[in-house]
Each structure stands twice: as structure tokens, then as C-alpha cells.
C-alpha positions as CSV (number, residue, x, y, z in Angstrom):
1,X,59.1,106.3,91.4
2,X,61.8,103.7,91.4
3,X,62.9,104.8,88.2
4,X,66.7,104.7,88.1
5,X,69.7,105.0,85.9
6,X,73.5,105.2,85.2
7,X,75.7,107.3,83.1
8,X,77.6,105.5,80.1
9,X,80.2,106.3,77.8
10,X,78.4,109.2,75.8
11,X,75.1,108.0,76.9
12,X,72.8,106.8,79.8
13,X,70.9,103.6,80.9
14,X,67.4,104.4,82.4
15,X,65.5,101.5,84.5
16,X,62.0,101.7,84.8
17,X,59.5,98.9,86.6
18,X,59.5,96.8,83.9
19,X,61.9,97.7,81.2
20,X,65.7,99.2,80.6
21,X,66.8,101.7,78.2
22,X,70.0,102.5,76.9
23,X,70.6,105.6,75.1
24,X,74.0,106.4,73.4
25,X,75.4,109.2,71.3
26,X,77.4,108.4,68.1
27,X,78.6,110.2,64.9
28,X,75.1,109.0,63.3
29,X,73.2,110.7,66.3
30,X,71.1,108.7,68.9
31,X,71.1,105.0,69.3
32,X,68.2,103.8,71.6
33,X,67.9,100.4,72.6
34,X,65.1,99.2,74.9
35,X,64.7,95.6,76.5
36,X,62.3,94.0,79.1
37,X,63.9,93.1,82.9
38,X,64.1,90.4,84.3
39,X,62.5,90.5,87.5
40,X,61.9,87.9,90.3
41,X,58.8,86.1,90.4
42,X,55.7,87.3,93.0
43,X,56.2,84.8,95.5
44,X,60.1,84.9,95.5
45,X,62.0,85.5,98.5
46,X,64.4,87.9,96.7
47,X,61.3,90.3,97.1
48,X,61.3,90.2,100.9
49,X,62.9,93.3,102.9
50,X,66.6,93.2,103.0
51,X,67.1,90.1,100.6
52,X,65.6,92.3,97.8
53,X,68.5,94.7,98.6
54,X,71.2,92.3,97.9
55,X,69.4,91.0,94.5
56,X,68.9,94.8,93.3
57,X,72.5,95.4,94.0
58,X,73.8,92.3,92.6
59,X,71.7,92.9,89.6
60,X,71.8,96.5,88.9
61,X,75.9,95.9,89.3
62,X,75.6,93.2,86.3
63,X,73.4,95.5,84.2
64,X,75.4,98.3,84.8
65,X,78.6,97.0,83.9
66,X,77.1,95.2,80.6
67,X,75.6,98.7,79.7
68,X,79.1,100.3,80.2
69,X,80.9,97.6,78.4
70,X,78.4,97.8,75.5
71,X,78.2,101.8,75.4
72,X,82.5,101.5,75.4
73,X,82.1,99.1,72.2
74,X,80.0,101.7,70.7
75,X,82.2,104.7,71.4
76,X,84.4,105.6,68.4
77,X,87.3,106.1,70.1
78,X,87.4,102.7,71.1
79,X,87.4,101.1,67.7
80,X,91.0,99.5,68.1
81,X,92.3,96.3,67.2
82,X,91.6,93.6,69.9
83,X,94.9,92.2,71.9
84,X,96.2,88.9,71.4
85,X,94.9,87.7,74.4
86,X,91.4,89.0,73.6
87,X,91.6,87.1,70.2
88,X,92.8,84.0,71.9
89,X,90.1,84.2,74.8
90,X,87.2,84.8,71.9
91,X,88.5,81.8,69.8
92,X,88.9,79.5,73.0
93,X,85.8,80.3,74.5
94,X,83.5,81.5,71.3
95,X,82.0,85.0,71.2
96,X,79.0,84.6,73.7
97,X,81.1,83.0,76.4
98,X,83.9,85.6,75.6
99,X,81.4,88.5,76.5
100,X,80.1,86.5,79.3
101,X,83.4,86.1,80.7
102,X,84.5,89.6,80.3
103,X,81.3,90.8,82.0
104,X,82.1,88.6,84.7
105,X,85.6,89.4,85.3
106,X,84.7,93.2,85.4
107,X,81.9,92.6,87.9
108,X,84.2,90.7,90.0
109,X,87.3,93.2,89.7
110,X,84.9,96.1,90.2
111,X,83.5,94.8,93.3
112,X,86.7,93.5,94.5
113,X,88.4,96.7,94.2
114,X,85.4,98.4,96.0
115,X,85.8,95.9,99.1
116,X,89.4,96.3,99.1
117,X,89.8,100.2,98.8
118,X,86.8,101.5,100.8
119,X,86.5,98.5,103.6
120,X,89.4,96.5,103.6
121,X,92.4,99.2,103.5
122,X,90.3,101.1,106.3
123,X,90.0,98.1,108.4
124,X,93.5,97.4,108.2
125,X,94.7,101.1,108.8
126,X,92.1,101.1,111.8
127,X,93.8,97.9,113.1
128,X,97.0,99.8,113.9
129,X,95.1,102.1,116.2
130,X,94.3,99.2,118.5
131,X,97.6,99.7,120.5
132,X,96.4,103.0,121.6
133,X,92.7,102.9,121.7
134,X,90.8,100.6,124.1
135,X,87.4,101.4,123.1
136,X,85.8,99.4,120.6
137,X,83.4,102.2,119.5
138,X,86.3,104.8,119.2
139,X,88.3,102.2,117.2
140,X,85.5,101.9,114.5
141,X,85.0,105.6,114.3
142,X,88.6,105.9,113.5
143,X,88.0,103.4,110.7
144,X,85.0,105.0,109.7
145,X,86.9,108.2,109.2
146,X,89.5,106.7,107.0
147,X,87.1,105.0,105.1
148,X,84.7,108.4,104.4
149,X,88.2,110.0,103.7
150,X,89.4,107.4,101.1
151,X,85.5,107.6,99.6
152,X,85.7,111.3,99.3
153,X,89.4,111.6,98.2
154,X,88.6,108.8,95.4
155,X,85.6,110.5,94.3
156,X,87.7,114.0,94.1
157,X,90.4,112.8,92.2
158,X,88.3,110.7,89.6
159,X,86.6,113.9,88.9
160,X,89.7,115.7,87.9
161,X,89.7,113.3,85.0
162,X,88.4,114.5,81.7
163,X,86.9,111.3,80.4
164,X,84.8,110.7,84.2
165,X,83.8,114.6,84.2
166,X,82.0,113.8,80.8
167,X,80.6,110.7,82.3
168,X,79.7,112.6,85.7
169,X,77.8,115.3,83.5
170,X,75.6,112.4,82.2
171,X,75.1,111.3,85.5
172,X,74.1,114.9,86.4
173,X,71.7,114.7,83.1
174,X,70.2,111.5,84.0
175,X,69.1,112.9,87.7
176,X,67.8,116.1,85.9
177,X,65.7,113.8,83.6
178,X,64.2,111.8,86.6
179,X,63.5,115.0,88.7
180,X,61.5,116.4,85.7
181,X,59.8,113.0,85.3
182,X,58.8,112.9,89.3
183,X,57.6,116.7,88.8
184,X,55.2,115.5,86.3
185,X,56.4,117.8,83.6
186,X,56.8,117.1,79.9
187,X,60.3,115.5,79.2
188,X,61.7,118.5,77.0
189,X,65.2,119.7,77.1
190,X,63.9,122.9,78.5
191,X,62.1,121.5,81.1
192,X,65.1,119.1,82.1
193,X,67.5,122.0,82.5
194,X,65.5,123.7,85.0
195,X,65.5,120.6,87.5
196,X,68.1,120.1,90.4
197,X,71.3,117.7,89.3
198,X,70.7,116.2,92.8
199,X,68.8,113.2,93.8
200,X,68.0,111.2,97.1
201,X,68.2,107.9,95.3
202,X,71.8,108.5,93.8
203,X,73.9,105.7,93.3
204,X,76.8,107.4,94.7
205,X,74.7,108.8,97.7
206,X,73.9,105.0,98.4
207,X,77.7,104.3,98.6
208,X,78.1,107.2,101.0
209,X,75.1,105.7,103.2
210,X,76.9,102.4,103.2
211,X,80.0,103.8,104.2
212,X,78.4,105.7,107.3
213,X,76.0,102.9,108.2
214,X,79.0,100.2,108.0
215,X,80.3,102.3,111.3
216,X,77.2,101.8,113.3
217,X,76.9,98.1,112.1
218,X,80.7,97.0,112.5
219,X,80.5,99.0,116.3
220,X,77.4,97.5,117.3
221,X,78.2,93.9,116.0
222,X,81.8,93.7,116.9
223,X,81.1,95.0,120.5
224,X,78.4,92.5,120.7
225,X,80.9,89.3,119.5
226,X,83.7,90.8,122.2
227,X,80.6,90.2,125.0
228,X,79.9,86.9,123.7
229,X,83.1,85.5,123.2
230,X,85.3,86.7,126.0
231,X,88.2,84.8,124.7
232,X,88.5,86.9,121.5
233,X,88.8,89.9,123.4
234,X,91.8,88.5,125.6
235,X,93.5,88.4,122.0
236,X,93.3,91.8,121.2
237,X,96.4,93.5,120.0
238,X,97.5,90.0,118.4
239,X,97.8,89.8,114.7
240,X,95.1,86.7,114.8
241,X,92.5,89.1,116.5
242,X,93.1,91.7,113.8
243,X,92.3,88.9,111.1
244,X,89.5,87.5,112.7
245,X,87.8,91.2,113.3
246,X,88.4,91.9,109.7
247,X,86.8,88.5,108.1
248,X,84.1,89.2,110.7
249,X,83.2,93.0,109.5
250,X,83.4,91.9,105.6
251,X,80.9,89.2,106.6
252,X,78.7,91.9,107.8
253,X,79.1,93.7,104.3
254,X,75.6,92.0,102.7
255,X,73.9,93.2,105.8
256,X,75.0,96.7,105.5
257,X,74.1,96.9,101.9
258,X,70.8,95.1,102.5
259,X,70.0,97.8,105.4
260,X,71.4,100.8,103.1
261,X,68.9,99.8,100.1
262,X,66.1,99.8,102.4
263,X,66.8,103.3,103.4
264,X,67.6,104.4,100.0
265,X,64.1,102.8,98.8
266,X,62.5,104.7,101.8
267,X,63.6,108.3,101.5
268,X,62.8,107.8,97.5
269,X,59.1,107.4,98.6
270,X,58.9,110.1,101.4
271,X,59.7,114.0,101.6
272,X,60.0,114.8,105.3
273,X,62.4,116.1,107.9
274,X,63.5,112.5,108.6
275,X,64.3,111.8,104.8
276,X,66.0,115.0,104.4
277,X,68.3,114.4,107.2
278,X,69.1,111.0,106.0
279,X,69.7,112.1,102.7
280,X,71.5,115.5,103.6
281,X,75.4,114.0,103.2
282,X,74.8,112.2,100.1
283,X,73.2,115.2,98.8
């Protein structure tokens, strides 16, 4: 199926083909909210291959952060006095605009941190090796190894936080539930408990695919660029060259995300030797 989900603070969001559902656990029991999804029209270019990946990624980020903030508002431990800045912004912008501002700020900060941590930082670290490494392919492999090390290290460190371990547990429960549904079994606690917590369409697995795929795309594209623009190759080793290559790779990020989405979509619909190889690292 194409059913997905996301762990929240003391809850889960499930996304179906037509609707989203948010379930949160509070002192009064479970709270369930269901709403229609906003989908592109049948003839929308956002349904074309590659472009649909960008739309799905942007949409899931926006909806996911909104749901996460909503679950945080419902969490009892979050019931505290708002800061003076929050009060001032809400007064100036109004309640609805203030919520949109918070959502936009969270989205920009989240994406910005991901790009800086998993892409910009490895590019900067990798660029220091060009004085010893002449091969563009090897240089990109070094950069990719740094990127994977940062990604795995980040996940390990985050998992040590008690609050995040709780969120990760909900993430596993979401996977088990989808596996149970896709197995055609009734959605009971007993049936769900028997399922694996691993799923090939996992969002974290998707990020790992993006990280690995970036090595291939950046290597091929930067090698082609150096072939087409000999003057750029002559600048190798200079600060200007490093900045240009970093900017070029950042511009390729939407393409990497789009290709990764198509891979993620394909492995979710097939169960064969190739899909198993493609999902093995993430699993």
C-alpha cells in the first residue's frame, strides 16, 4: 500500500490515500482526529514522476511538523506559560497567522538544519581533502563516507535521549500497524505485536537512501561538469572552486530527493531480490 505515518509526541499520525488521522494519548484517554488530504488534481504536473517526489516530500514535511506541534500542544507536560516573544507575536500577527508563522519557522529550521548537518558540513569537510586527492570520484566517496558517519552518529546520539526513545517507540508501533494492515490481518493489538517493526518505506530509511544516492549523483554530475567546463578544473584547490562545487551540489539536492522518492515508492510495491538489496541498508 501507499499508507504511511509518523510518530508524534505521545501519538501517531497515519496517512492514507485520501485522509490523515492523528491519534494522541492524554490523561483522558485517546484523542482521534481525521481530516481530508489536500491532493493535487488529476492533471497536475505534481503527479508526474520526479516532480511528485518533491511535492510529496514538501507536503509530508509541512503536514508532519504541523502534526508534531499539535501533539506537543496536547501533551500535559507542555502546559506552561508562553514566553513574552510568543505573546507579542500572537498579538501582532493574530492567532491564525501566529500559528502559520510558527509552522513556517519550524519547517525552515528543520530543513535548514538537515541540509547543513547532512550535506553542507560533509561537503566542507570533504573539500579539505582535495589537496591530497586528485580523483573526483574518490573525493565524492570520502564526502559520502563523512555524510553517512554524521547521519548514523546523529541517529545514535538522538536515540539516547529518553524523550526521543519514546517517540521512536511510537515509530516502531506505526510500522507494526502498517505491516499488520498490509498482511490483511484485523488491526488488533495481538496481531500488531507479532509484526516486524521494520518497513521498507520508512522515512528514516528514505533519508539513508538520499544520503547514499547523493554520492552517486554528486560524483556523476560533478565529473560531467568538470568535463564540460575545463576552466573550472583549472581552478581546483582554490576557495572559489570549493564554493562553486558546494553550491552546484546543493542545487542537485531536489533531484536526489526526487529520485530517492521514486526508489522508495517502487520498493514499497515490489518484493523481489532487487527491492531487498535496495532496502537492506535502511532496514
